[in-house]
C-alpha positions in Angstrom: 142.6 123.5 118.0 139.6 124.5 119.9 141.3 127.7 120.9 142.1 128.5 117.2 138.5 128.0 116.3 137.3 130.2 119.1 139.7 132.8 118.2 138.4 132.8 114.4 135.0 132.9 115.7 135.6 136.0 117.9 137.5 137.7 115.2 134.7 137.1 112.6 132.1 138.4 115.0 134.3 141.4 115.6 134.6 142.2 111.9 131.0 141.9 111.5 130.2 144.4 114.1 130.7 147.4 111.9 128.5 146.0 109.3 125.8 145.2 111.9 126.0 148.7 113.2 125.6 150.1 109.6 122.5 148.0 109.2 121.0 148.9 112.4 121.7 152.7 112.1 118.4 154.5 111.9 117.6 156.7 108.8 118.3 160.4 109.5 115.9 162.8 107.8 116.4 166.5 108.0 112.9 168.2 107.6 112.3 172.0 107.4 108.7 173.1 108.1 107.3 176.4 106.8 106.2 177.4 110.2 103.1 177.0 112.6 100.8 179.5 110.9 97.7 177.6 110.9 95.8 174.5 112.4 96.6 172.6 109.1 100.4 173.3 109.6 100.4 172.3 113.2 98.6 169.0 112.3 101.1 168.4 109.5 104.0 168.9 112.0 102.4 166.5 114.6 101.9 163.8 111.8 105.6 164.0 110.7 107.0 163.9 114.3 104.7 161.0 115.2 105.4 159.0 112.0 109.2 159.5 112.4 109.1 158.1 116.0 106.9 155.3 114.9 109.2 154.3 112.0 112.3 154.6 114.0 113.5 157.5 111.9 115.9 160.0 113.4 114.1 163.3 112.7 116.2 166.7 112.6 113.4 169.2 112.6 113.6 173.0 111.9 110.7 175.6 112.0 111.4 178.3 109.4 108.8 180.7 110.8 107.5 181.4 107.3 111.0 182.8 106.1 112.8 181.3 103.1 116.3 182.3 104.4 115.6 180.2 107.5 114.7 177.1 105.3 117.9 177.7 103.2 120.0 177.7 106.4 118.3 174.6 107.6 119.0 172.7 104.4 122.6 173.7 104.4 122.8 172.6 108.0 121.4 169.1 107.0 124.0 168.9 104.1 126.7 169.7 106.6 125.5 167.0 109.0 125.3 164.5 106.1 121.8 163.4 106.8 120.4 160.6 104.6 117.4 162.5 103.1 116.3 166.0 103.2 112.6 166.9 103.0 110.9 170.4 103.3 107.7 172.2 102.7 108.9 175.4 100.8 107.7 178.7 101.8 107.6 179.9 98.3 108.0 178.4 94.9 111.1 180.1 93.5 114.7 180.7 94.7 115.7 177.1 95.6 118.2 176.2 92.7 121.4 177.0 94.4 120.8 175.2 97.8 119.3 172.3 96.0 122.3 172.0 93.8 124.4 171.8 97.0 122.3 169.0 98.2 122.7 167.1 95.0 126.4 167.7 94.8 126.5 166.2 98.4 124.8 163.0 97.2 121.6 163.8 99.4 118.4 163.2 97.9 115.5 165.9 98.5 111.8 165.3 99.0 109.3 168.1 98.6 106.2 167.9 100.8 103.0 169.8 100.7 104.3 172.6 98.5 106.1 172.5 95.1 109.1 174.5 93.8 110.0 175.9 90.3 113.6 174.9 89.5 115.4 174.8 86.2 116.5 171.3 86.8 113.6 169.0 88.1 116.2 166.3 89.0 117.2 168.6 92.0 114.5 166.8 93.9 113.5 163.2 93.7 109.7 163.4 94.6 106.9 165.8 95.6 104.2 164.4 97.9 101.2 166.6 98.5 97.8 167.9 97.4 96.6 169.1 94.0 96.2 172.9 94.9 94.8 173.8 91.6 92.2 171.1 91.8 91.4 172.4 95.4 90.7 175.8 93.8 88.5 174.2 91.1 86.5 172.4 93.6 85.9 175.5 95.5 84.8 177.2 92.3 82.6 174.3 91.3 80.7 174.6 94.6 80.1 178.2 94.1 78.9 177.6 90.5 76.3 175.3 91.9 75.2 177.8 94.6 75.0 180.5 91.8 72.9 178.3 89.7 70.2 178.1 92.5 69.8 181.9 92.3 69.6 182.4 88.5 69.0 186.1 88.6 71.6 187.0 91.0 75.2 188.3 90.5 77.7 187.5 93.3 80.6 189.8 94.1 83.4 187.8 95.5 86.4 188.8 97.7 89.3 186.7 98.0 91.8 186.1 100.9 95.0 184.8 99.2 97.7 182.7 101.0 101.3 183.7 101.5 102.5 185.7 98.3 104.6 183.5 96.1 103.6 180.2 97.7 102.4 177.3 95.7 99.0 176.9 97.4 98.3 180.5 97.0 99.1 180.6 93.4 97.5 177.3 92.5 94.3 177.9 94.5 93.7 181.1 92.9 94.4 179.6 89.4 92.0 176.8 89.9 89.2 178.9 91.3 89.5 181.5 88.5 89.7 178.8 85.9 86.3 177.5 86.9 84.4 180.9 87.3 86.0 182.6 84.2 83.5 183.7 81.8 80.6 183.5 84.1 79.2 187.1 84.2 77.3 186.4 87.5 80.6 185.8 89.4 83.1 188.6 89.7 86.1 188.9 92.1 85.9 192.5 93.2 89.0 192.3 95.7 91.9 190.0 96.2 94.6 190.3 98.9 96.9 188.1 100.9 95.9 187.1 104.4 99.2 185.2 104.8 97.4 182.0 105.8 96.9 183.4 109.4 93.6 184.2 111.3 95.0 187.5 112.5 95.8 188.7 109.0 92.6 187.2 107.6 90.5 189.3 110.0 92.4 192.3 109.3 92.1 192.1 105.5 88.4 191.2 105.8 87.9 194.3 107.9 89.4 196.4 105.1 87.2 194.7 102.6 84.0 195.4 104.5 85.0 199.1 105.2 85.4 199.8 101.4 81.7 199.2 100.9 81.7 200.5 97.4 80.1 197.1 96.4 78.0 194.6 98.3 80.2 191.5 99.3 78.2 188.3 98.6 81.0 185.7 98.8 84.3 185.3 100.6 86.7 182.7 99.0 89.6 182.0 101.5 92.7 180.2 100.6 92.6 178.4 104.0 90.3 177.9 106.9 92.3 179.9 109.4 92.0 183.1 107.3 88.2 182.2 107.0 87.8 181.9 110.6 89.5 185.3 111.1 87.2 186.8 108.6 84.2 185.3 110.3 85.1 187.5 113.3 85.5 190.6 111.2 82.1 189.9 109.6 80.3 189.4 112.9 81.9 192.7 114.4 80.6 194.5 111.3 77.1 193.3 112.3 76.7 190.9 109.5 75.9 187.0 109.6 78.8 184.9 108.2 77.5 182.0 106.1 74.1 184.0 105.5 74.7 187.5 104.5 78.2 186.5 103.1 78.8 183.0 101.9 82.1 181.6 102.8 84.2 179.0 100.9 87.6 178.0 102.2 90.2 175.2 102.0 91.8 172.7 104.4 89.2 171.0 106.3 90.5 171.5 109.8 88.2 170.9 112.9 87.8 174.7 113.3 86.2 175.0 109.9 83.7 172.1 110.7 82.8 173.8 114.0 82.2 177.0 112.1 79.9 175.1 109.6 78.1 173.4 112.4 77.4 176.8 113.9 76.2 178.0 110.5 78.9 180.5 109.9 80.8 178.9 107.1 79.5 177.2 104.0 81.9 174.7 102.6 85.5 173.7 103.1 87.6 171.8 100.6 89.7 169.2 102.2 93.6 169.4 102.1 95.0 166.4 104.1 98.0 167.4 106.5 98.5 163.8 107.7 101.4 163.2 105.5 103.9 161.7 108.0 103.5 158.0 107.4 103.7 158.4 103.6 106.7 160.6 103.9 108.6 158.3 106.2 108.0 155.4 103.8 109.0 157.5 100.8 112.2 158.6 102.7 113.1 154.9 103.2 112.6 154.1 99.6 114.6 157.1 98.4 117.4 156.3 100.7 117.4 152.6 99.5 117.6 153.9 96.0 114.2 152.3 95.0 112.2 153.9 92.1 109.6 156.4 93.3 106.9 158.3 91.7 107.9 162.1 90.8 104.5 163.2 92.0 102.4 161.6 94.6 98.9 163.1 95.3 96.8 162.7 98.3 93.2 161.7 98.0 90.8 164.3 99.4 87.1 165.6 99.4 84.7 168.4 99.7 82.6 169.0 102.8 79.5 171.3 102.7 78.0 172.6 105.9 75.1 170.1 105.6 77.5 167.3 106.5 79.5 169.1 109.2 77.9 167.7 112.3 78.1 164.2 111.1 81.7 164.6 109.9 83.0 166.5 112.9 83.7 163.6 115.2 85.8 161.9 112.4 88.2 164.7 112.0 91.7 163.9 113.2 93.1 167.5 112.8 
């Protein structure tokens, strides 16, 4: 009798092993990153990798090197591997419908991080977590309006370093900025060109702006800090004082920007928080568990003028 009970116990335990294994299996998240074009992006990647490790999530990570075709390949690879959730930060807004339909057909939910996409069917992704880029542009514009108000008789010529052509932050940061300064005769964008979100290209384009010299440049509006820092080098090499001869407004809030503000070379940075890792891991768990989630999750951020740079610099985590 005891032997039969023991056999039943062993059999029950054996039958339950697959179920226990399924419960214990870690969540598998396939993540495609834009690249490593800036301090912000590097901090974003580090946050995601650290958060995945902390949460016990198996992370399959791919660097797209700022090429959409690489991201499409990565997403298709994740579909083939049957990951639990796919997340990616899209290089550009358009051109995702086909591959996202493939993910949906495979029953794999998709999360957008940092950047949005334009698709015919919004159900192709379950949620988007990231900053409000239009509002970031507005905040940059509002700061400039306040500065212009302090010099009532002056007109300010603005040059703009845009981000990657067709990307959500480039489109939205331009839109928000122009929305605020529109109709103000004192503020005029005289040149606007992509600096591709990199220091090297930001410097190159700023050099071209400075060589034109048909109109005096009063303000530089850069869509990210890395381009602004590259432009600062170009301004100094041209014999001008960045932050003084040319006021500089940028977006991201990375340590490099705070160091530049502390040195008096940059006037203000609008924060764009890259530390999305912990929120992404929790969101991925909720999505995998089929829990209801918000379609749009916005990160809280601030504006940091040069006056607070020295005090705030020790607090920056990126």
